[in-house]
N, C-alpha and C positions, 0 to 999 in steps of 0.2 A: 873910755867905755865903748863897747861895741854897739853899733847902730842896728836897730831892728830893720830887717829887709822886708819890705812889703811887696807883694806881687803887683805888677803893673796891670792896668786895665786890659792891655793887649793879651796877656797870658790868660786871663779869665775869659775873655771873649773867644779865644781860640779853643779853650776847653768846651765852652758852650756850643761852638760850631761842630766840634767833634761829636758831642753827645747828640746834637740834632742830626748830624749825618748818620750816626749809628742807628738812631731811632728810625729815620727814613729808610735806611737799608733793611732794617728788620721788618718794617711795615710793608715794603715792596716784596720782601721774601714771603711774608705771610699771605699777601694778596696773590702772589704767583702760586703758592701752595694750594690755597683755596680754589683758585681758578682751575688748576690742573686736577683737583679732586671733584669739583662740581660739574665740570664739562662732561666727563663720562657718565656721571650719575644722571645728569639731565637727559643725555641720549638714551640711557636705560629706561628712564621714566617715560619718555616719549614713545619708545617701542612698546612698553607695557600698556600704556593707555591706548595705543593703536590696537593692540591685540584685544584688549578688553572691549573696545568699541565694536570690533568685528564680531566677537562672541555675543555681545549684547544685541547686535543687529540680527544675528542668526537666531537667537532666542525669541526676539520679537516677531521675526518672520514665521517661526515655527508656531508660536501662539496664535498669530494672525491666521495662518492657514488652518490650524485646528478649529478655531472659532468659525471660520467661513465654511468649513466642511460640516459643521453641526447644524447649520441653518436649514 
């Protein structure tokens, strides 16, 4: 009769290492993709908030000068 061949523990461990390696590669790729996407967006948000603060300051100065002129 033919004997049943069972996979050795080393073969199973190697497959697990490959899966873990592939998963870490995917996670690193996703992290790099997110980083390259978020960095320009954050710069855009900073510029937008800076512009809004300048506009808000000008509005407040205009209101302040209007109120001071009415006294």
